[in-house]
C-alpha positions as CSV (number, residue, x, y, z in Angstrom):
1,M,23.8,-11.3,-17.3
2,S,20.4,-10.1,-18.5
3,L,18.3,-12.0,-16.3
4,W,17.4,-10.9,-12.8
5,K,15.1,-12.4,-10.3
6,R,12.5,-10.1,-8.7
7,G,10.2,-12.0,-6.1
8,N,9.6,-15.3,-7.7
9,V,9.6,-14.1,-11.4
10,F,12.6,-13.5,-13.7
11,W,12.9,-10.2,-15.5
12,T,15.0,-9.5,-18.6
13,Y,17.1,-6.3,-19.0
14,V,18.6,-5.5,-22.4
15,Y,20.7,-2.5,-23.2
16,V,20.3,-1.3,-26.9
17,K,22.2,2.0,-28.0
18,G,23.0,2.9,-24.4
19,K,19.2,2.5,-23.3
20,R,17.8,-0.1,-20.9
21,H,14.9,-2.2,-22.0
22,C,13.1,-4.5,-19.4
23,R,10.3,-7.1,-19.4
24,S,8.8,-9.6,-17.2
25,T,9.4,-13.2,-18.4
26,G,6.3,-14.2,-16.6
27,T,8.1,-17.2,-15.1
28,G,10.2,-18.5,-12.1
29,N,11.9,-21.1,-14.2
30,R,15.2,-19.8,-15.2
31,R,15.4,-22.2,-18.5
32,K,12.0,-20.7,-19.7
33,A,13.2,-17.2,-18.8
34,E,16.3,-17.8,-20.8
35,I,14.0,-18.5,-24.0
36,K,11.8,-15.5,-23.1
37,D,15.1,-13.4,-22.8
38,L,16.4,-14.4,-26.3
39,E,13.0,-13.8,-27.7
40,F,13.0,-10.1,-26.4
41,K,16.6,-9.5,-27.7
42,K,15.7,-10.8,-31.1
43,E,12.4,-8.5,-31.1
44,L,14.5,-5.3,-29.9
45,E,17.0,-6.1,-32.7
46,E,14.4,-6.1,-35.1
47,K,12.7,-3.0,-33.8
48,F,15.8,-1.0,-34.2
49,R,16.9,-2.3,-37.5
50,R,13.9,-0.8,-38.9
51,P,14.2,2.7,-40.2
52,A,12.5,5.4,-37.8
53,Q,9.0,6.4,-38.8
54,L,8.6,9.8,-37.2
55,N,4.9,10.9,-36.6
56,P,5.0,14.2,-34.5
57,E,1.7,15.2,-36.3
58,M,0.0,12.5,-34.3
59,K,-2.5,13.8,-31.9
60,F,-2.3,13.0,-28.2
61,V,-5.8,11.5,-28.2
62,E,-4.5,9.2,-30.8
63,L,-1.3,8.3,-28.8
64,A,-3.5,7.7,-25.6
65,S,-5.7,5.2,-27.5
66,V,-2.9,3.3,-28.9
67,F,-1.0,3.2,-25.6
68,I,-4.1,1.9,-23.8
69,V,-4.3,-1.2,-26.3
70,E,-0.3,-1.8,-26.6
71,G,1.6,0.3,-24.0
72,G,0.9,-2.2,-21.0
73,V,-1.4,0.4,-19.5
74,R,-2.2,0.5,-15.7
75,L,-5.2,1.7,-13.8
76,H,-3.5,4.9,-12.6
77,H,-2.7,5.7,-16.3
78,R,-6.4,5.4,-17.1
79,E,-7.4,7.6,-14.2
80,R,-4.9,10.3,-15.0
81,L,-5.7,10.2,-18.9
82,K,-9.2,11.3,-18.0
83,N,-7.8,14.7,-17.1
84,L,-5.1,14.8,-19.7
85,V,-7.1,14.0,-22.8
86,P,-9.7,16.7,-22.6
87,F,-6.8,19.1,-22.3
88,F,-4.2,17.7,-24.5
89,G,-6.3,15.6,-26.8
90,E,-6.4,17.7,-30.0
91,T,-2.8,18.9,-29.6
92,P,-0.1,17.3,-31.9
93,L,2.8,15.6,-30.0
94,F,5.4,18.3,-31.4
95,K,3.3,21.1,-29.9
96,I,3.4,19.6,-26.3
97,D,6.1,21.3,-24.2
98,K,7.0,22.6,-20.9
99,G,5.0,25.9,-21.6
100,M,1.8,24.1,-22.3
101,V,2.2,21.8,-19.4
102,H,2.3,25.1,-17.3
103,K,-0.9,26.2,-18.8
104,Y,-2.4,22.8,-17.8
105,V,-1.3,23.3,-14.2
106,L,-2.7,26.7,-14.0
107,A,-6.0,25.3,-15.4
108,R,-6.0,22.5,-12.8
109,Q,-5.3,24.8,-9.9
110,S,-8.0,27.3,-11.1
111,E,-10.8,24.5,-10.9
112,R,-13.5,24.8,-8.2
113,R,-12.6,21.7,-6.5
114,K,-9.1,22.3,-5.0
115,I,-6.6,20.0,-6.5
116,K,-3.5,19.0,-4.7
117,D,0.1,19.5,-6.1
118,A,0.9,16.0,-5.7
119,T,-2.3,15.1,-7.8
120,I,-1.1,17.5,-10.6
121,N,2.4,15.8,-10.4
122,R,0.9,12.4,-11.1
123,D,-0.9,13.8,-14.0
124,I,2.4,15.4,-15.4
125,S,4.3,12.1,-14.5
126,V,1.8,9.9,-16.5
127,L,1.9,12.6,-19.7
128,R,5.7,12.5,-19.7
129,H,5.6,8.6,-19.6
130,L,3.4,8.5,-22.7
131,L,5.8,10.7,-24.3
132,Y,8.6,8.4,-23.6
133,W,6.7,5.5,-25.0
134,A,6.0,7.4,-28.1
135,L,9.9,8.1,-28.1
136,D,10.4,4.3,-27.8
137,Q,8.1,3.7,-30.8
138,S,10.1,6.1,-32.9
139,W,7.2,8.6,-33.3
140,I,9.0,11.4,-31.7
141,D,12.9,12.2,-31.8
142,K,13.0,13.6,-28.3
143,N,10.8,13.9,-25.3
144,P,10.2,17.6,-24.4
145,L,9.3,16.8,-20.8
146,A,12.4,14.8,-19.9
147,R,13.7,17.2,-17.3
148,I,10.6,19.0,-16.5
149,K,10.4,20.3,-12.9
150,M,7.6,19.2,-10.8
151,L,5.7,21.2,-8.4
152,R,7.0,21.2,-4.9
153,E,4.6,19.1,-2.6
154,R,3.8,20.0,0.9
155,R,3.5,17.4,3.3
156,T,0.1,16.8,4.7
157,K,-1.3,14.8,7.6
158,R,-2.2,11.3,6.8
159,P,-5.6,10.1,8.2
160,V,-5.5,6.8,10.3
161,L,-8.7,5.0,10.7
162,T,-9.5,4.7,14.6
163,L,-10.7,1.5,16.2
164,A,-14.0,3.1,17.1
165,E,-14.5,4.1,13.3
166,E,-13.6,0.5,12.0
167,T,-16.6,-1.1,13.6
168,P,-19.3,1.2,11.5
169,L,-17.1,1.0,8.5
170,L,-17.2,-2.7,8.3
171,K,-21.1,-3.0,9.0
172,A,-21.6,-0.4,6.2
173,C,-19.7,-2.6,3.7
174,Q,-20.9,-4.9,1.2
175,E,-19.6,-8.3,1.5
176,H,-16.8,-8.1,-1.1
177,T,-15.8,-4.5,-0.1
178,R,-15.8,-5.6,3.9
179,E,-13.3,-8.4,2.8
180,M,-11.1,-6.1,1.0
181,V,-11.0,-3.7,4.0
182,I,-10.0,-6.4,6.4
183,A,-7.4,-7.5,4.1
184,A,-5.9,-3.9,4.0
185,L,-6.3,-3.4,7.7
186,D,-4.7,-6.7,8.7
187,T,-1.9,-7.0,5.9
188,G,-1.1,-3.2,4.9
189,M,-1.4,-4.4,1.2
190,R,-2.0,-1.6,-1.4
191,R,-5.4,-1.4,-3.1
192,G,-3.6,-2.7,-6.2
193,E,-2.0,-5.7,-4.3
194,V,-5.3,-6.6,-2.7
195,L,-7.1,-6.9,-6.2
196,N,-4.4,-8.8,-7.9
197,Q,-3.9,-11.4,-5.0
198,L,-4.2,-14.8,-6.0
199,W,-5.3,-18.0,-4.1
200,E,-2.1,-19.8,-5.3
201,D,-0.1,-17.4,-3.0
202,V,-1.9,-18.1,0.2
203,D,-0.7,-21.0,2.3
204,L,-3.4,-21.6,4.9
205,E,-1.7,-24.4,6.6
206,R,1.2,-22.0,7.5
207,R,-1.1,-18.8,7.8
208,L,0.8,-17.1,5.5
209,L,0.2,-14.8,2.4
210,Y,2.7,-13.9,-0.3
211,V,1.9,-10.8,-2.2
212,T,1.4,-11.7,-5.7
213,R,2.0,-8.5,-7.5
214,S,3.4,-5.3,-5.9
215,K,4.2,-1.8,-7.6
216,T,7.8,-2.1,-6.1
217,P,10.3,-4.8,-6.3
218,E,10.8,-4.9,-2.4
219,G,7.1,-5.5,-2.2
220,E,6.9,-8.6,-4.6
221,A,6.4,-12.0,-3.2
222,R,6.9,-10.6,0.4
223,E,5.3,-13.0,3.0
224,I,2.8,-11.6,5.6
225,P,1.7,-13.9,8.6
226,L,-2.2,-14.0,8.6
227,T,-4.3,-12.3,11.5
228,R,-6.6,-14.7,13.1
229,R,-9.4,-12.4,11.5
230,M,-7.7,-12.7,8.1
231,Y,-7.3,-16.3,8.3
232,G,-10.8,-16.9,9.4
233,L,-11.9,-14.9,6.2
234,L,-9.9,-16.9,3.9
235,A,-10.5,-20.3,5.3
236,A,-14.1,-19.8,5.2
237,R,-14.2,-19.6,1.3
238,R,-11.0,-21.5,0.5
239,E,-10.4,-21.8,-3.4
240,T,-7.3,-23.4,-5.2
241,S,-6.7,-20.8,-7.7
242,G,-7.9,-17.4,-9.1
243,L,-8.3,-14.0,-7.7
244,I,-9.4,-13.9,-4.1
245,F,-11.4,-10.6,-4.1
246,T,-14.0,-10.6,-6.7
247,Y,-17.5,-9.3,-7.4
248,N,-20.0,-11.9,-8.7
249,D,-17.0,-14.0,-9.8
250,R,-15.8,-11.0,-11.9
251,N,-12.5,-9.1,-11.6
252,I,-12.6,-5.6,-9.6
253,F,-10.9,-2.8,-11.3
254,S,-12.0,0.1,-9.2
255,I,-13.6,0.6,-5.8
256,K,-14.0,4.3,-5.8
257,T,-17.8,4.3,-6.1
258,S,-18.4,1.4,-3.5
259,W,-15.8,3.1,-1.1
260,R,-17.3,6.5,-1.3
261,T,-20.9,4.8,-0.9
262,T,-19.5,2.9,2.1
263,L,-18.1,6.1,3.8
264,I,-21.6,7.7,3.6
265,R,-23.4,4.8,5.0
266,A,-20.9,4.6,7.8
267,G,-21.3,8.1,8.6
268,I,-17.5,8.6,9.3
269,R,-14.9,11.0,8.3
270,H,-13.8,10.9,4.6
271,I,-10.5,8.8,4.3
272,R,-8.9,7.1,1.4
273,F,-8.8,3.2,0.9
274,H,-5.1,3.7,0.9
275,D,-5.2,5.2,4.3
276,L,-6.1,1.7,5.6
277,R,-2.5,0.8,4.7
278,H,-1.1,3.9,6.7
279,T,-3.5,2.6,9.6
280,F,-1.7,-0.7,9.6
281,N,1.3,0.8,9.9
282,T,0.6,3.2,12.6
283,R,-0.9,0.4,14.6
284,L,2.2,-1.8,14.1
285,M,4.2,1.1,15.3
286,E,2.1,1.9,18.2
287,A,2.1,-1.8,19.2
288,G,5.9,-1.4,19.7
289,V,7.0,-3.1,16.3
290,L,10.5,-1.9,15.1
291,Q,10.7,0.0,12.0
292,E,12.7,-2.5,10.0
293,V,10.2,-5.2,10.6
294,R,7.3,-2.7,9.7
295,K,9.1,-2.3,6.5
296,A,9.4,-5.9,5.7
297,L,5.8,-6.3,6.3
298,M,4.7,-3.5,4.1
299,G,7.2,-3.8,1.3
300,H,9.1,-0.6,1.8
301,S,12.6,-0.1,0.7
302,S,15.2,-0.6,3.4
303,G,16.4,3.0,3.1
304,G,19.8,4.4,2.0
305,E,22.1,3.1,4.5
306,I,25.0,1.1,3.2
307,N,24.3,-1.9,5.5
308,S,20.6,-1.9,5.0
309,I,20.9,-4.0,1.9
310,Y,21.9,-7.0,4.1
311,T,18.9,-6.6,6.4
312,H,16.7,-9.5,6.4
313,I,13.6,-9.9,8.6
314,E,13.0,-13.8,9.4
315,L,9.4,-15.1,9.5
316,P,9.3,-15.6,13.3
317,T,10.0,-11.9,13.8
318,K,7.1,-11.2,11.4
319,R,4.8,-13.5,13.3
320,R,5.6,-11.9,16.5
321,A,4.8,-8.4,14.9
322,I,1.4,-9.7,13.9
323,E,0.8,-11.1,17.2
324,M,1.7,-7.6,18.9
325,L,-0.6,-6.1,16.3
326,E,-3.7,-8.1,17.6
327,A,-3.0,-7.9,21.0
328,W,-2.9,-4.0,20.8
329,C,-6.1,-4.1,18.7
330,N,-7.8,-6.4,21.3
331,E,-7.0,-4.3,24.2
332,R,-8.2,-0.9,22.5
333,R,-11.1,-2.2,20.3
334,P,-14.6,-1.1,21.7
335,L,-16.4,-4.4,22.4
336,T,-19.8,-5.0,20.7
337,P,-22.2,-7.3,22.2
338,E,-21.3,-10.0,19.3
339,S,-17.6,-9.5,19.9
340,K,-17.6,-10.0,23.8
341,V,-18.4,-13.5,23.8
342,N,-15.1,-14.2,21.6
343,H,-12.8,-11.5,23.0
344,G,-11.8,-13.7,26.0
345,Q,-11.0,-16.6,23.8
346,Q,-8.9,-14.8,21.7
347,H,-7.0,-13.1,24.6
348,E,-6.1,-16.4,26.0
349,T,-4.6,-17.8,22.8
350,L,-2.1,-15.0,22.5
351,P,1.4,-16.0,23.2
352,A,2.9,-14.6,26.4
353,G,4.2,-11.2,26.2
354,T,2.6,-10.1,23.1
355,T,1.6,-6.7,24.7
356,D,5.4,-5.8,25.3
357,V,6.5,-2.6,23.8
358,L,10.0,-1.4,22.8
359,P,12.6,-1.4,25.5
360,E,13.2,2.2,26.9
361,G,15.4,4.3,24.9
362,T,14.7,2.6,21.8
363,E,14.0,4.9,18.9
364,C,10.9,4.3,16.7
365,R,10.5,6.2,13.6
366,E,7.6,6.2,11.2
367,A,8.2,4.6,7.7
368,S,7.5,6.3,4.6
369,D,5.1,4.8,2.1
């Protein structure tokens, strides 16, 4: 069996010479997926039937250019290449080794602006990924960074947006940025998940959102009940298809500039857009939502326990968690003159007991991102 379903889409996995190759079929229809599976197998057979055409003299900048066009490049690849190409650009692939990577690490650490070890590790990971891709194309005969040791990353405190900071932040946002901030705060979706969310995967009648695209298999097609705020945002501009979050009807690929400008206008401390996801998780935890429910809402892995693979969080439990989140926020959110009118009405519509916390003695641990 070479077809496996991830979320609502079948993926094909094929082994050639002991190495696994995978690709999305782009469909949830099994019959169509089987056709795509056969096409992928034939493509691999033809590829490996051709004699290898080694090209170790290829420069890294050439490899990066071809990868961007043909290698299934993602946004984080492009971001990392901005640092990698200036350093490795004119270097032939056969000269890239662990010693050269060490020089790159030293160069990054000596920059005036302090670079975290985690950031440097992400750079090295992308560099290694490109060399693996070159290996798949038969341009090099081995990846010299296959077993490179990453820098040891120290744990850092993750900022959480306070309810007092949320108000000026939303006021400082442009309309399209404000909608994405609310989506991140009320659903816990990652930036990439927000930017790729489709109207086809929103069920307003049932007040549910199904994540269109996620970086993890656990996060694909997960269902998230909508808060009142998120439901109102989507219902006000309901559409039948296409991306939900756009700017002047165009796709949004990066929000770094608009996010930086928004923080300056809001006059609050620096936080990353990704910290809004941590904020969602932390608020759920403080509202008394159990760890496994938080993991299900955020698309985290269920952990390494043997029985955790059988854990499944039912929809009513997720709805209850979102109600607890809203109740927690409503009790603590600073009331503005505009919100005082609606606050009492929202509080009355909450199901009884939504402010309950965990039973005494229940352990509550923070889920990792």
